[in-house]
C-alpha positions in Angstrom: -0.6 -12.9 15.8 0.4 -9.3 15.4 -0.2 -8.1 11.9 2.1 -5.3 10.6 2.6 -2.9 7.8 5.6 -0.5 7.9 5.2 2.9 6.3 8.5 4.7 5.5 8.9 8.5 6.0 8.9 9.2 2.2 5.7 7.1 1.8 4.0 9.0 4.7 5.0 12.3 3.2 3.6 11.4 -0.3 0.3 10.0 1.2 -0.3 13.3 3.0 0.5 15.2 -0.2 -2.0 13.1 -2.2 -4.8 13.6 0.4 -4.2 17.3 0.6 -4.1 17.7 -3.2 -7.4 16.0 -3.5 -8.9 18.0 -0.6 -9.8 14.6 1.0 -9.1 15.4 4.6 -9.7 12.5 6.9 -9.0 10.0 4.1 -6.1 7.7 3.7 -4.4 5.5 1.1 -6.3 2.2 0.6 -3.9 -0.6 -0.2 -5.7 -3.7 -1.5 -4.7 -6.9 -3.1 -6.8 -7.9 -6.2 -6.7 -10.7 -8.6 -5.0 -10.0 -12.0 -1.8 -9.2 -13.6 0.6 -11.7 -15.2 1.4 -13.4 -11.8 -2.1 -13.7 -10.4 -2.2 -10.9 -7.8 -1.6 -7.2 -7.9 -1.6 -4.1 -5.7 -4.4 -1.6 -6.0 -4.1 1.9 -4.5 -6.9 4.5 -4.0 -7.8 7.4 -1.7 -10.6 6.3 0.5 -12.2 6.5 4.0 -12.1 3.9 6.7 -14.6 1.1 6.5 -15.8 -1.4 9.0 -13.3 -4.2 9.4 -10.4 -2.2 8.1 -7.0 -2.2 9.8 -5.6 1.3 9.9 -1.8 1.9 9.9 -0.7 5.4 10.6 2.5 7.3 10.5 2.9 11.1 11.1 -0.8 11.7 10.2 -0.7 9.5 7.0 -3.2 6.7 7.1 -3.0 3.4 5.1 -6.3 1.5 5.1 -6.2 -2.3 4.6 -9.1 -4.8 4.6 -8.4 -8.0 6.5 -8.3 -10.2 3.5 -5.6 -8.1 1.8 -3.7 -7.9 5.1 -3.1 -11.6 5.0 -1.1 -11.0 1.8 0.5 -7.8 3.1 1.6 -8.8 6.6 5.1 -7.6 7.2 5.2 -5.4 4.1 7.2 -2.2 3.9 5.5 0.6 1.9 8.0 3.1 0.5 7.9 5.9 -2.0 10.8 6.6 -4.3 11.4 9.3 -6.8 13.8 8.9 -9.7 14.6 10.4 -13.1 12.9 7.5 -14.9 10.2 6.5 -12.5 8.5 7.6 -9.3 6.0 5.7 -7.2 5.1 3.5 -4.2 7.3 0.5 -3.8 6.4 -2.6 -1.8 8.9 -4.8 0.0 6.6 -7.8 0.7 8.1 -10.8 2.5 5.2 -13.0 1.4 5.9 -12.8 -2.3 7.3 -16.0 -3.8 7.6 -14.7 -7.4 6.9 -11.5 -9.2 6.6 -10.4 -12.8 9.1 -8.2 -14.7 7.0 -5.1 -14.2 7.0 -5.5 -10.4 3.3 -4.9 -9.8 2.0 -8.5 -10.1 3.1 -11.3 -7.8 2.4 -14.8 -6.4 2.4 -15.9 -2.8 
């Protein structure tokens, strides 16, 4: 089974900006699923280096690092970055989500 994670151009640009701003060359954005939130699971983002067992997705030099357990929940997800007047941040289009909370960061599969 081919596991996938799509990184949009705006997300790749923002990841590179974050890595450069933190002077963390060689690092990427770690995307992880953790327990918590009002629906049971939530996304967690950090800058990190690659670890054994990680799956690395790359676009235009921007790396997204995902552990295999989290990838089971993230397979087929599109990672985007949007900027607006009221809110800016990473946005997840996850086809595995069955229900999410009002805040949009917590979900159930």
